[in-house]
One Martini backbone bead per residue (centre of mass of N, CA, C, O) as a GRO file, in nm:
protein
   73
    1MET     BB    1  -1.545   1.651  -0.181
    2PRO     BB    2  -1.601   1.416   0.028
    3TYR     BB    3  -1.456   1.123   0.169
    4ARG     BB    4  -1.619   0.808   0.201
    5THR     BB    5  -1.607   0.554   0.461
    6LEU     BB    6  -1.717   0.214   0.499
    7ALA     BB    7  -1.716   0.013   0.787
    8ILE     BB    8  -1.725  -0.349   0.831
    9ASP     BB    9  -1.839  -0.579   1.107
   10PRO     BB   10  -1.902  -0.897   1.093
   11GLY     BB   11  -2.146  -1.117   1.235
   12ILE     BB   12  -2.372  -1.340   1.354
   13ARG     BB   13  -2.563  -1.105   1.494
   14ASN     BB   14  -2.379  -0.857   1.418
   15ILE     BB   15  -2.325  -0.522   1.277
   16GLY     BB   16  -2.058  -0.329   1.241
   17TRP     BB   17  -2.018   0.036   1.203
   18ALA     BB   18  -1.834   0.293   1.005
   19LEU     BB   19  -1.816   0.648   0.935
   20PHE     BB   20  -1.607   0.826   0.711
   21GLU     BB   21  -1.462   1.165   0.674
   22ASP     BB   22  -1.167   1.231   0.597
   23ARG     BB   23  -1.075   1.035   0.857
   24LYS     BB   24  -1.345   1.103   1.007
   25LEU     BB   25  -1.557   1.029   1.249
   26ILE     BB   26  -1.931   1.045   1.206
   27ASN     BB   27  -2.028   0.733   1.241
   28PHE     BB   28  -2.200   0.470   1.436
   29GLY     BB   29  -2.278   0.104   1.479
   30VAL     BB   30  -2.541  -0.146   1.543
   31HIS     BB   31  -2.670  -0.440   1.388
   32ASP     BB   32  -2.946  -0.643   1.453
   33MET     BB   33  -3.020  -0.952   1.301
   34MET     BB   34  -3.200  -1.069   1.568
   35TYR     BB   35  -3.457  -0.943   1.571
   36GLU     BB   36  -3.757  -0.901   1.657
   37GLY     BB   37  -3.950  -1.144   1.458
   38ILE     BB   38  -3.758  -1.343   1.368
   39LYS     BB   39  -3.727  -1.633   1.229
   40LYS     BB   40  -3.561  -1.916   1.292
   41ALA     BB   41  -3.511  -2.002   0.986
   42GLU     BB   42  -3.364  -1.708   0.923
   43ARG     BB   43  -3.094  -1.702   1.114
   44THR     BB   44  -2.903  -1.849   0.863
   45GLN     BB   45  -2.965  -1.614   0.639
   46TYR     BB   46  -2.722  -1.405   0.582
   47PRO     BB   47  -2.768  -1.269   0.308
   48GLU     BB   48  -3.052  -1.160   0.385
   49LEU     BB   49  -2.969  -1.001   0.639
   50VAL     BB   50  -2.770  -0.813   0.494
   51LYS     BB   51  -2.971  -0.696   0.292
   52LYS     BB   52  -3.152  -0.563   0.504
   53PHE     BB   53  -2.935  -0.373   0.604
   54ILE     BB   54  -2.879  -0.227   0.338
   55ASP     BB   55  -3.171  -0.132   0.291
   56SER     BB   56  -3.191   0.031   0.570
   57GLU     BB   57  -2.888   0.181   0.476
   58GLY     BB   58  -2.873   0.309   0.185
   59GLU     BB   59  -2.760   0.600   0.219
   60MET     BB   60  -2.489   0.518   0.337
   61PHE     BB   61  -2.395   0.349   0.093
   62ASN     BB   62  -2.438   0.575  -0.129
   63SER     BB   63  -2.225   0.784   0.016
   64ALA     BB   64  -2.000   0.592  -0.042
   65ASN     BB   65  -1.680   0.543  -0.188
   66ALA     BB   66  -1.617   0.316   0.034
   67VAL     BB   67  -1.603  -0.041   0.119
   68ILE     BB   68  -1.518  -0.207   0.426
   69ILE     BB   69  -1.448  -0.556   0.499
   70GLU     BB   70  -1.408  -0.775   0.731
   71ARG     BB   71  -1.215  -1.052   0.765
   72GLN     BB   72  -1.291  -1.379   0.831
   73MET     BB   73  -1.122  -1.666   1.013
   0.00000   0.00000   0.00000
């Protein structure tokens, strides 16, 4: 069974992600958290925005053996 690692690079507006399988990059992308239609009051509700991203990409998260998130300084 292949080992999958999901790497997350969170930002204020976007979340970059990359999915590796046995150290080989198999998919990557950018999720725009400020997509059209989001209300201005919701734009600083980062936990909710990240949850929406996770919910929209559930299969990718479920298939990962490990999730690595870049620490912001």
